[in-house]
Structure formats: C-alpha cells, structure tokens
C-alpha positions in Angstrom: 0.0 0.0 0.0 1.1 3.6 -0.4 -0.1 6.9 1.0 -1.8 9.0 -1.6 -1.2 12.4 -0.1 -2.6 14.2 -3.2 -6.0 12.8 -2.6 -6.3 13.6 1.1 -8.0 17.0 0.9 -10.6 16.0 -1.7 -11.4 12.8 0.0 -11.8 14.3 3.5 -14.4 16.7 2.1 -16.5 13.9 0.6 -19.4 12.6 2.7 -22.5 10.4 2.1 -23.1 8.3 -1.1 -22.0 9.7 -4.4 -22.7 7.7 -7.6 -20.8 9.6 -10.3 -18.7 7.1 -12.3 -20.0 8.3 -15.6 -19.5 12.0 -14.9 -18.2 14.0 -17.8 -14.5 14.8 -17.6 -13.4 18.4 -17.6 -9.6 18.0 -17.9 -7.8 18.2 -21.2 -6.6 14.9 -22.8 -3.6 13.7 -20.9 -4.4 15.6 -17.8 -5.7 13.3 -15.0 -8.9 13.9 -13.1 -9.3 13.1 -9.5 -11.0 9.8 -8.5 -14.7 9.9 -7.8 -16.0 8.8 -4.4 -18.6 6.1 -5.0 -19.1 5.3 -1.3 -17.9 6.7 2.0 -18.5 5.9 5.7 -17.3 8.3 8.4 -19.2 6.7 11.4 -20.8 10.0 12.3 -24.5 9.4 11.8 -26.5 10.0 15.0 -23.4 9.5 17.1 -22.8 11.1 20.5 -21.4 10.3 23.9 -22.5 6.6 24.0 -20.2 4.1 22.4 -21.8 1.3 20.3 -20.7 -1.8 18.6 -20.4 -1.8 14.8 -23.6 -3.8 14.1 -25.7 -1.2 16.0 -24.5 1.6 13.8 -26.7 2.8 10.9 -25.5 5.3 8.4 -27.3 8.1 6.6 -28.5 5.7 3.9 -29.9 3.2 6.5 -27.0 0.9 5.8 -25.8 -1.7 8.4 -22.4 -3.4 8.8 -21.2 -6.6 10.4 -17.9 -8.3 11.5 -16.6 -11.6 12.6 -17.6 -12.2 16.3 -13.9 -12.1 17.3 -13.8 -8.5 16.1 -16.8 -7.6 18.2 -15.4 -8.5 21.6 -12.3 -7.8 23.7 -12.3 -4.1 23.1 -12.9 -4.5 19.3 -15.6 -3.2 17.0 -16.5 -0.1 19.0 -17.4 3.1 17.3 -15.3 5.4 19.6 -14.9 9.1 20.2 -13.0 11.3 22.7 -16.4 12.8 23.8 -17.5 9.4 25.2 -17.2 8.6 28.9 -13.8 8.0 30.5 -14.7 4.6 31.9 -14.6 1.4 29.8 -17.9 0.8 28.0 -20.1 -1.8 29.6 -19.1 -5.2 28.2 -16.4 -3.5 26.2 -13.6 -5.7 27.8 -11.0 -3.0 27.3 -9.0 -3.7 30.4 -8.3 -0.1 31.1 -7.2 0.7 27.5 -10.4 2.6 26.7 -8.7 6.1 26.8 -6.2 4.9 24.2 -9.0 3.6 22.0 -10.7 7.0 22.2 -7.4 8.8 21.5 -7.0 7.0 18.2 -10.4 8.3 17.1 -9.4 11.8 18.1 -6.0 11.5 16.3 -7.8 10.4 13.1 -10.1 13.4 13.4 -7.1 15.7 13.7 -5.3 14.0 10.8 -8.4 14.4 8.6 -8.7 18.1 9.5 -11.9 17.6 11.5 -12.9 18.1 15.1 -10.6 16.0 17.2 -13.0 16.1 20.2 -16.1 14.8 18.3 -14.7 12.5 15.6 -15.8 8.9 15.6 -13.9 5.9 14.3 -14.2 2.1 14.2 -11.7 0.8 16.7 -10.0 -2.4 17.8 -7.6 -2.8 20.8 -7.3 -6.7 20.7 -7.4 -7.6 24.4 -7.5 -11.2 23.1 -6.1 -12.9 20.1 -8.8 -12.5 17.4 -7.3 -15.0 14.9 -5.9 -14.3 11.5 -7.8 -13.6 8.3 -11.1 -12.6 9.9 -13.6 -10.0 8.8 -13.3 -6.7 10.8 -15.8 -4.8 8.7 -18.3 -5.8 6.0 -21.4 -4.2 4.3 -24.6 -6.2 4.7 -26.4 -4.6 1.7 -25.2 -4.1 -1.9 -24.1 -0.6 -2.9 -25.6 0.2 -6.3 -23.4 1.5 -9.1 -24.6 3.7 -11.9 -22.5 1.8 -14.4 -20.7 -1.5 -14.9 -17.1 -2.2 -16.0 -15.5 0.3 -13.8 -12.1 0.5 -12.2 -12.7 0.6 -8.4 -10.4 1.0 -5.5 -10.6 2.1 -1.9 -9.2 4.7 0.4 -9.2 4.6 4.2 -7.9 6.7 7.1 -6.1 4.4 9.5 -4.4 4.8 12.9 -2.3 2.4 15.0 -0.7 2.5 18.4 1.9 0.2 20.1 4.0 -0.1 16.9 6.8 -1.8 18.8 4.5 -5.0 18.8 2.8 -6.8 15.9 1.1 -4.7 13.4 -2.4 -4.8 12.0 -2.5 -5.9 8.4 -5.7 -4.5 6.8 -6.8 -6.1 3.5 -9.7 -4.7 1.6 -11.9 -6.6 -0.8 -14.6 -5.6 -3.2 -17.6 -8.0 -3.2 -19.3 -9.0 -6.4 -22.1 -11.1 -5.0 -20.4 -13.9 -3.2 -17.0 -13.3 -4.9 -14.4 -11.4 -2.9 -12.0 -9.6 -5.2 -8.7 -8.4 -3.7 -8.2 -4.7 -4.0 -4.6 -4.7 -2.8 -1.2 -6.1 -3.6 0.0 -5.7 0.0 -2.1 -5.0 3.1 -2.2 -1.6 4.9 0.4 -1.6 7.7 0.0 1.8 9.3 2.8 1.4 11.8 5.2 0.6 9.0 4.1 3.4 6.6 2.6 6.3 8.5 2.0 9.6 6.8 2.3 11.3 10.2 2.6 10.5 13.9 -0.1 12.5 15.8 0.3 12.4 19.6 2.2 9.2 19.4 -0.3 7.5 17.0 0.7 6.5 13.5 -1.9 7.8 11.0 -2.4 8.2 7.3 -4.8 8.0 4.4 -4.1 4.9 2.4 -5.3 4.0 -1.1 -5.0 0.7 -2.9 -2.3 0.3 -5.5 -4.3 -2.4 -7.3 -7.6 -1.1 -8.7 -10.2 -3.8 -9.6 -11.9 -3.8 -13.0 -15.3 -4.5 -11.6 -18.0 -5.8 -13.9 -20.9 -5.9 -11.5 -23.7 -3.4 -11.1 -23.5 -3.3 -7.3 -20.7 -4.1 -4.8 -20.0 -4.8 -1.2 -16.9 -4.0 0.9 -15.0 -6.3 3.2 -12.0 -5.5 5.5 -10.0 -8.5 6.6 -7.3 -8.2 9.2 -4.6 -10.7 8.3 -3.0 -10.3 11.7 -4.3 -12.9 14.2 -2.4 -11.8 17.3 -3.6 -9.6 20.2 0.0 -8.5 20.9 -0.1 -5.1 19.3 -2.6 -5.1 16.4 -4.2 -2.0 18.0 -5.8 0.1 15.2 -8.7 2.1 14.1 -10.2 3.1 10.7 -12.3 6.0 9.5 -13.6 7.5 6.3 -13.8 4.2 4.4 -14.2 5.0 0.8 -14.8 3.2 -2.5 -13.2 5.3 -5.3 -14.0 5.1 -9.0 -10.6 5.5 -10.7 -11.7 4.7 -14.3 -9.5 6.2 -16.9 -10.9 8.7 -19.4 -11.0 8.1 -23.2 -10.6 11.1 -25.5 -10.5 11.3 -29.3 -8.8 13.9 -31.5 -7.7 14.3 -35.2 -4.4 15.8 -36.5 -4.3 17.7 -38.6 -7.8 19.0 -38.4 -8.0 19.3 -42.2 -6.3 17.2 -44.9 -6.7 16.5 -48.6 -8.8 13.6 -49.6 -6.9 10.3 -50.0 -4.1 11.7 -47.7 -3.8 10.5 -44.1 -4.8 12.3 -40.9 -4.2 10.7 -37.5 -7.1 9.7 -35.3 -5.7 9.5 -31.7 -7.4 7.8 -28.8 -5.9 9.1 -25.6 -6.5 7.1 -22.4 -5.8 9.3 -19.3 -5.3 8.0 -15.9 -6.8 9.4 -12.7 -4.6 11.4 -10.3 -3.4 8.5 -8.1 -1.8 7.0 -11.3 -2.4 3.4 -10.2 -2.1 0.6 -12.8 -5.2 0.1 -14.9 -4.9 -3.3 -16.6 -7.3 -4.7 -19.2 -9.3 -1.7 -20.3 -10.6 -2.1 -23.9 -12.9 -0.5 -26.5 -14.1 -1.0 -30.1 -14.2 2.2 -32.0 -16.3 2.6 -35.2 -15.0 5.1 -37.6 -17.3 7.8 -39.0 -19.0 6.7 -42.2 -16.6 7.4 -45.1 -13.4 7.1 -43.1 -11.1 4.1 -43.4 -7.7 3.2 -42.0 -4.6 3.5 -44.1 -2.2 1.6 -41.9 -2.2 -0.5 -38.7 -2.5 1.5 -35.4 0.5 2.4 -33.3 0.5 2.7 -29.5 2.6 3.5 -26.4 0.1 1.8 -24.1 1.4 -1.2 -22.2 0.5 -4.8 -23.0 -1.5 -3.5 -26.0 -3.4 -5.6 -28.5 -4.8 -3.5 -31.4 -6.7 -4.6 -34.5 -7.3 -2.5 -37.6 -6.0 -3.6 -41.0 -5.5 -1.0 -43.7 -8.9 -0.2 -45.2 -10.8 -1.1 -42.0 -13.7 1.0 -40.7 -13.2 0.2 -37.0 -10.4 -0.4 -34.5 -10.3 -2.6 -31.4 -7.9 -2.0 -28.5 -7.1 -3.8 -25.3 -4.3 -2.5 -23.1 -2.9 -1.3 -19.8 -2.0 2.0 -18.1 1.2 1.2 -16.2 1.7 2.3 -12.6 2.7 6.0 -12.6 1.7 6.4 -16.3 -0.3 9.6 -16.8 -1.7 8.7 -20.2 -1.1 6.6 -23.3 -2.2 6.8 -26.9 -3.4 4.7 -29.8 -2.9 6.4 -33.2 -4.7 5.3 -36.2 -4.0 6.8 -39.7 -7.3 7.4 -41.5 -8.4 9.0 -44.7 -11.5 9.7 -46.8 -12.1 9.4 -50.5 -14.6 12.2 -50.5 -14.4 15.8 -49.1 -16.5 16.5 -46.0 -16.4 16.8 -42.3 -16.3 13.6 -40.3 -17.2 13.5 -36.6 -16.7 10.8 -34.0 -18.4 10.8 -30.6 -19.1 8.6 -27.7 -21.8 6.7 -29.6 -19.0 5.4 -31.9 -17.2 3.7 -29.0 -18.9 0.4 -28.3 -17.9 -2.5 -26.0 -16.1 0.0 -23.8 -14.6 -1.7 -20.7 -13.0 0.3 -17.9 -13.2 3.7 -19.7 -15.1 6.9 -19.4 -16.6 7.9 -22.7 -15.1 10.6 -24.9 -16.5 13.8 -26.3 -16.6 14.5 -30.0 -13.8 15.2 -32.5 -14.0 16.2 -36.2 -11.7 16.1 -39.2 -12.3 17.8 -42.5 -11.1 16.3 -45.7 -10.9 18.8 -48.6 -10.5 18.2 -52.3 -7.0 18.5 -53.6 -5.8 21.9 -54.6 -5.8 21.4 -58.4 -4.3 24.2 -60.5 -6.5 26.1 -62.9 -5.5 26.2 -66.6 -8.0 27.9 -69.0 -7.5 29.4 -72.5 -9.8 30.9 -75.1 -9.4 32.7 -78.4 -11.7 33.7 -81.3 -9.6 32.4 -84.1 -6.2 31.2 -85.3 -4.9 30.9 -88.9 -1.9 28.8 -89.8 -0.8 28.6 -93.5 2.4 28.1 -95.4 2.6 31.8 -96.1 0.9 33.6 -93.2 -0.3 33.1 -89.7 -2.9 35.1 -87.7 -3.8 35.0 -84.1 -4.7 33.7 -81.7 -7.3 36.5 -81.8 -8.5 38.1 -78.5 -6.8 35.5 -76.3 -8.0 35.1 -72.7 -5.6 33.0 -70.6 -5.3 31.7 -67.0 -2.0 29.9 -66.9 -1.7 26.9 -64.6 -2.3 28.7 -61.3 -3.7 27.6 -57.9 -5.1 31.1 -57.4 -8.7 31.7 -58.6 -9.0 34.5 -61.1 -10.3 35.6 -64.5 -9.2 37.0 -67.8 -11.1 38.2 -70.9 -10.7 40.0 -74.2 -12.6 41.4 -77.1 -12.0 42.2 -80.8 -14.3 44.2 -83.1 -13.3 42.2 -86.3 -10.5 40.4 -88.0 -9.3 39.7 -91.5 -7.9 36.3 -92.5 -5.8 36.7 -95.6 -6.8 34.3 -98.4 -9.5 32.7 -96.2 -12.1 35.3 -95.2 -13.1 37.5 -92.2 -14.6 37.4 -88.7 -16.8 39.8 -86.8 -16.8 40.6 -83.1 -14.8 38.2 -80.9 -15.4 37.9 -77.2 -13.4 35.5 -74.9 -13.1 34.7 -71.3 -11.1 32.3 -69.0 -11.6 31.8 -65.3 -11.0 29.7 -62.2 -13.2 29.7 -59.1 -13.3 27.9 -55.7 -16.7 27.0 -54.3 -17.5 26.5 -50.6 -16.0 23.3 -49.4 -13.0 23.8 -51.7 -14.4 22.4 -55.0 -12.8 24.0 -58.0 -14.1 24.9 -61.5 -12.3 26.3 -64.5 -14.1 27.6 -67.6 -13.1 29.0 -70.9 -15.4 30.5 -73.6 -15.0 31.9 -77.0 -17.7 33.6 -79.1 -17.1 34.7 -82.7 -19.7 36.5 -84.8 -20.0 37.2 -88.5 -18.1 34.2 -90.0 -17.5 34.5 -93.8 -15.0 32.0 -95.1 -13.8 30.6 -98.4 -15.8 33.0 -100.4 -19.1 32.3 -98.6 -18.7 28.5 -98.5 -18.6 28.6 -94.7 -20.8 31.2 -93.0 -22.4 31.7 -89.6 -24.1 34.4 -87.6 -22.2 33.3 -84.5 -20.2 30.3 -83.2 -19.4 29.7 -79.6 -17.2 27.1 -77.8 -17.3 26.5 -74.0 -15.1 24.2 -72.0 -15.5 23.5 -68.3 -13.6 21.3 -65.8 -14.8 20.6 -62.2 -13.6 18.4 -59.4 -15.9 16.6 -57.0 -15.6 15.7 -53.3 -13.4 12.8 -54.2 -11.0 15.0 -56.2 -12.2 13.4 -59.5 -12.2 15.9 -62.4 -15.0 16.0 -64.9 -14.5 18.0 -68.1 -17.3 18.9 -70.5 -17.5 20.9 -73.7 -20.3 22.5 -75.6 -20.8 24.5 -78.8 -23.5 26.9 -80.0 -23.7 27.3 -83.8 -26.1 30.0 -85.0 -27.1 29.7 -88.6 -24.0 27.8 -89.6 -23.9 26.9 -93.3 -21.3 24.8 -95.2 -21.5 25.0 -99.0 -25.0 26.5 -98.5 -26.3 23.7 -96.4 -27.5 24.4 -92.9 -25.7 22.6 -90.2 -28.3 21.6 -87.6 -27.6 19.6 -84.5 -24.3 18.2 -85.6 -22.7 15.2 -83.9 -19.6 15.8 -81.9 -16.5 15.9 -84.2 -18.8 15.8 -87.2 -16.7 16.3 -90.5 -18.2 17.9 -93.5 -16.3 17.7 -96.8 -16.3 20.4 -99.4 -15.0 18.5 -102.5 -11.6 19.7 -103.8 -11.5 22.5 -101.3 -11.5 21.6 -97.6 -12.9 19.6 -94.8 -14.8 21.3 -92.0 -15.0 19.8 -88.5 -17.8 21.2 -86.3 -18.2 20.8 -82.5 -14.7 19.3 -82.3 -13.7 18.0 -78.9 -10.4 16.6 -77.8 -10.2 15.3 -74.3 -7.1 15.4 -72.1 -6.3 14.3 -68.5 -8.3 16.6 -66.3 -9.5 18.7 -69.2 -10.9 19.2 -72.7 -10.3 21.3 -75.9 -13.3 22.5 -77.9 -13.2 24.0 -81.3 -16.5 25.4 -82.6 -15.4 25.2 -86.3 -12.1 23.8 -87.6 -11.4 24.3 -91.3 -8.6 22.3 -93.0 -7.9 23.3 -96.6 -6.3 21.0 -99.0 -3.6 23.6 -99.5 -2.3 23.0 -96.0 -4.0 26.0 -94.4 -5.5 25.4 -91.0 -8.1 27.7 -89.4 -9.8 27.3 -86.0 -12.7 29.6 -85.0 -13.8 29.9 -81.4 -11.5 27.6 -79.3 -11.9 26.9 -75.6 -9.4 24.8 -73.6 -9.4 23.9 -69.9 -7.6 21.6 -67.5 -7.7 21.1 -63.7 -4.4 19.8 -62.2 -2.0 21.0 -64.9 
C-alpha cells in the first residue's frame, strides 16, 4: 500500500453516497482527473457520547455493517470518540485501555482536518487474540453502481498504536455477489508506513495500488485483518471509501484538415486518474465515421496492448494497460477519406467499452486536392504556309492555384486568303466553391463568319469548356458549342454530332463541334477548317484543365 497524499484534501471533504462514475471529464486529454467517491463511511451518523458496537451503527442511507464475532469482543468493534465517557464501556472488555481507544479516534479526526473532540472511528484494541484472516468490517447490503465495468479501488484513514509490537494488516476486498475480489497487492500496515505521527499515534490516508476492473452493477466491501495476534494489532479506521478510478478516453484528429486520400491521424488518448495506479485490461471497439477508413495499422505507447485495424478497415479494437505511474497513453490510427467533407466521431461510436469513461466528440475535415487552374480561349487562329494570324482576342489563365479571370474582345478580324470574322469575345476563369471544390471555364464567341468566299458562314459560333472536381477529387471535363445559322456549302448545319466532319470537295474539310479530351480537361473548337492547300483555321476555341 502507499499513502496518496494528493487525494487527502478532496477525500476528506466527501461525505455520504455519491454515484458519479459516468460523470463527464473536464480536464484536457492527458491531464488526469481526481478519483470519484462512490461510497464513504465516516461513522458520524447519529453518534454522540455513548459508544456502540459496529452492528448497531446505521449510516445516513440506512446501511448496516457486520464483522466476525472475534472483532466484536475484547475491546474490538467499538465506534469510539473522545467525547465518550472515560470509563470502559459496559461489556467492552477494554481492560483499562479505553482512553487509548478514544485517543485513536481523536487522532484520526485531527489527521483528517476535522474536530478531534467529536470525531468517531471504528476501533480495535485486541485484548485477546482475534485470529488471522477474519472480517473486521463488511457491508450487509449491496451498494448500487450507476455503471458496470468500472475500475474501483478504496481509500481509508487508518491509525495504529503500540507499533513496537505486531502490526495490524488490513486487507480490503470488493464483493461482487459472493465473490471477494482483492483490492490490494500488500495490506495496509499503518505502523510501517505512517503519513504522520499524531500524539504518538501513527496515522495516514491509504489507497489501494491495485484497482479492480469491476464488472458488476453493485458491490460490497470487506475488510479482513490478516494479523491474528492480540499482541499489538491495536488500530482504528475511519472514512472508508470506494473510489472510481476509471480512466478517461478522449479522441482527436491531427491535422484538423487534410486533402482527400491523404492520411490524418485519429488519436485515442487514455488518461489515468490522479493516483496513477495501474489500470490493466481496459478495452474498446471504435467505429470510424461513415466514409473514413484506416490506411495503416494502429501504433500505441500503451502497455500490453493488442490493437486490431487492418488497412482499409472501418473500425479499430484496442485492449491495453496503463502502467503504474503512467499519466496517459495513446493509440494512433492513420485514416483517410475518398470524399471531401467533415467527419465526426463521438461517444456513440465507442462500443464495447470496458474500464473507460466515454469521450466527447472530435472532427476532421477532408478537402478536395488543390488542383491548379488552366484555362484558355481565343476567337480564331490561322496557320498557313505563307501567313499566320492569331490567336485572336486571347484570354488566358496559366496553370495557377489562385482563382482568377481574364477576358478579351476584338471588333473584327481579316484572315488573308480565307475570309473574315466579326466581333470576338473571350473569357477564361477559375473559381473555388464553398468546401474547396474547383471549377475552371473558358469560352470563345465569334460573330460574322464569312470564309472561303461564302462556302462557310455563320451568324455566330461559340465554344465553351469546363472542368470541375468533386468531393473525391475526380475531375469531370465537359464541352459545348452553339452554332447559330452555320452553313457549309450553302447547307445548314443543324444539331451536328460531336466531331462531325463535312467535306467540301476539292477545297477543304470542316469539323464542327470538335472536342479533344485530355487528362483533367478538354479542348473544344466550334469550327475547324482544314484546306487541301495546308492552311488550317480554328474559329472559337476553348481549352481547360484542372491539375495541370
């Protein structure tokens, strides 16, 4: 056993029955919370100047206690106080040691910061050999718990005199029905490990160093004194407490934002309570938010850990231990999403939790990749063996991650040896929508086409190209053309197919609504004239790409 000095002030202030094992934690991940008092007995209910034996005592909740008969005779099992009469209690069999019994109760009150004169304690002065391994204190009614699968331990204020002789050896057990579960590795030996000596009495507040992972919904408490001799073994106890020392589970993501298909780390932090005792065998099964999956197996600095989550999994299972003195430990799981969005995990996603307080919520946002914009448009471009013209009224957004726009306009253009064009209007742009989705668009509109001596005419031809990514970062590119009163060799061109070719015999071929796809983009030519002489003319071209 060891003295837990850090708990003393908080525990001394706790009275009555408190059932708070599921209370929400307020500390940050990795910062321990204090244990929660589930049960306490201070032997003060309706006590005054008349000493009574333990079975006659009734606490504020109407609870009774019992002990082995050997611990209810020979100056044992008395609820003692300095305010009680100086003479030995009737039938107490104290052999003149009653003042020493009362003094231990007063010394415990002084140690706890209470009223030395009125404090009561359960005492034993062993005027006979009680025998080893007998029950000195036990609850007779189950203590209800508000949750199962809790780490429980105990704390007790203890005092002892006559430390030159044999020492009391106090062993506490938690009772799950008929099953007695040890809550200690070594018994309390106040004479050997006092926190302080008060008026010649060894005193201290002692807490178990072996919490029990308790599965039941109610519990009992048993104190067994392993010392069987009446030589020495003179001790008293007060403020018997059952403590909930269940660790806290927290969840977090790092970074808080990442691109789709790149990893973020989901971290499960298990934080001990302030006494930092070992917590062996806690476990949980964590379901990932819909749309998240693991990218690699978990890593952990928790002791004795078994983790399960293969790459591509949508859940993780963990069983591990917080070692003695360990403040916290972590389980880190690389995760990713294939679609943009915010993914949130909360306590409802933690199932089959054993020995852990539930977490709050944590979120991670996956955003589309930052694809660069590339958009270009022009009204016309002539290439021939003798002369080249254009591109006319070019609008350009050159492979940039920054949203923006460009546009141009031209009143008219002459194409030597081929014809003329009227008003040309172009634009190129890139935009980012809420949520990070990106769109790039190019458009070229050319009016008043008159080519090849009237063989190719139109009131207006327009080409538009657009590329957009989705929540998964997949780019979709589309192209359209609008052909107003287009005629080739006098024949109207109505609802042409994509990449439709019209042949003008012995002169040229004309491709309308020409579309050339590329990775992440598309090129659209409204009209493409190819002369047999080698001259090449494009009218209204729009070209885009995301992720250049």
